[in-house]
C-alpha positions, -999 to +999 in steps of 0.1 A: +030+512-378+012+532-389+006+542-428+007+581-420-018+604-441-043+593-469-044+603-507-083+598-510-108+626-510-117+636-478-154+639-490-162+604-508-146+593-475-171+609-457-202+598-483-192+560-486-185+559-442-222+582-438-238+556-465-225+526-446-237+539-419-272+552-433-280+518-442-279+504-410-299+535-396-321+534-425-331+500-410-340+515-374-359+544-390-379+518-399-382+493-368-396+528-349-362+550-341-364+588-346-354+591-374-330+625-359-313+605-339-305+584-370-296+612-388-270+624-361-258+583-357-248+590-398-225+626-392-211+611-362-202+576-388-189+596-415-167+627-393-152+592-377-148+577-406-122+610-422-109+609-390-096+575-388-088+581-425-065+612-422-049+596-391-042+566-414-059+547-390-079+526-414 
């Protein structure tokens, strides 16, 4: 059912996840969102992707 542990580097996975979230949050900052909130969303997305990758959910 699950693939198990990933062999990918966690840093690479985190950067890819943060870049994906960064695209959306940079647009939101351009529309007036607080940059610190956008940074928090980006960090949270990066950590979430790493956890999902480590547990084989992606």
